[in-house]
C-alpha positions, 0 to 999 in steps of 0.5 A: 338118356337123350337118345331115347327121347330123340328116338321117341320124337322122331317116331312121333313124327314118322308115324303120322307121315306114314299114316298120311300116305294115300293112293290116288289115280295118277295125274299128269307129270306137270300141270298145264297152264290154263289159257285165256278162257275168252278164246276157248270154244265150249268143247275146249272149256269142258276139257280144262283140267281141275284137281281140287274136285276129286284130289286128282286131275280131271276135265271139268266136264267129269268133275263131280261138283260145280267148279269155277276156274279163275285164270291168270288172265282174269287175275290180271284183268281184275287187278286182284291183290288178294284171294278175297278180291278174286272171290268177290267175282265168283258166283255163289260167294259174297264177301264182307269186311269189318275193317279188321278181317275179311269174311266169306259167305257161300250160298247164303251162309257164312257168319263173320264170327266163324272166321271162314272156318267152313271154306277150305283154302289150299295152296297146291293141295297144302291146307292154309286153314288154321290147325285149331279152329279151321279158320282162314283169312282170304286177305293180305295175311293169307300169305299168297302172292298173286303174281305167283298164281297160275289159276284158282280152282273154286269147287262149290258145295260140300266136300267134307267127305274128301277134305274134312270139316272145313270143306263144308261150303267150298274148296279153293285150290290156289295153283302156283305157276310152274317153273319156266325155262329160262326163268320167268320174273313178274313184278308189280308196284302200286301207289294209291290214295290214303297212303297205299303202297304195294310191291310184289314179285315172283320168280320161277324157273325150270332146273331140269327135266324134273326139277323146278324152283319158285320164289315170291314175295310182297309188301304193302301198307296203307294209312287208311282214312279217318272213319265216323261211327255215329254210335260213338258220337260223344265228346268223350269218344272224339265225336265218333271219329276214329283217327289214324286207326284204319292203317294196315301193313303186311309182308309175305314170302312163299316158295317151292323147290321140286326134284322129281317126286320130292317137293318142299313148299312153304309160305309165311306172312305177317300183317298188322292192322289198326282197329277203328271199330272198337270191337271186342271191348277195345276202347274206341279211338285208342291209338294202341288199338291194333292186331297182329296176325302171323302164320306159316306153313312148311310142307314136304311131299313125296308124290310119284307114280308107282306103276301106271294108274297108281300114284303114292303121295306122302305129305308132312 
């Protein structure tokens, strides 16, 4: 009796995989790293390649959308630790934080209660938005380690015809670094005020002409600070002072292995944070006020050129 059950389960997995097969113009075998934009001429800037605008690589000048490329040099110069901090510097975007979650807005739209479900975030083409509500957090619980990022492609404007409902305001594609030969390692550590600590590291290496592997991890914590809210300024609520509730702790792990046209890519992250604002009916200044966000993604992909000008891709 177990064989038919297993067969049905395998069938239910294989059919969606086959339906996900799509055909697109063939791109380059491997993506090139974007150089320092400040050193490029206008003609060279227009020749920079992006893949998020039309789901295949093409020069920026041919992309059917307004595209901003955040390079590795930009991330290092700005000291970005999260996608949220990188998008603060992109025109057309505005950001806000309610001491529990980070929120994105674009073109004057973006309610905090939407939890960013109108912006699609991709990791090398793999969606990171929630499967149920379409929400995504651009903060530390996203799971992307910035040391492992080569560039970020920001496509402004609606792209729902290509990507679905979550791409109403923008599509953000995070491109990880490609395998280096010999292996490349980048690590960083930070210490700041209010008990802030962070450690991040990324490793990538070429394993052959058509194979590569990459691994990245990070951990961070901050104790935060006591915050004053005049709305709660009564003796019963500690005179409006939220004590030791502005803390946050997180870790994340991401990796990718590729051999020829087959790749396995995943990301996992967990974040715990205090809630100092008394939101959602939580008792103000209650030391038990906290939230926990955990997410994980694992994707296997087959991507290969069938013949010149035609590429087949199957993802699951």
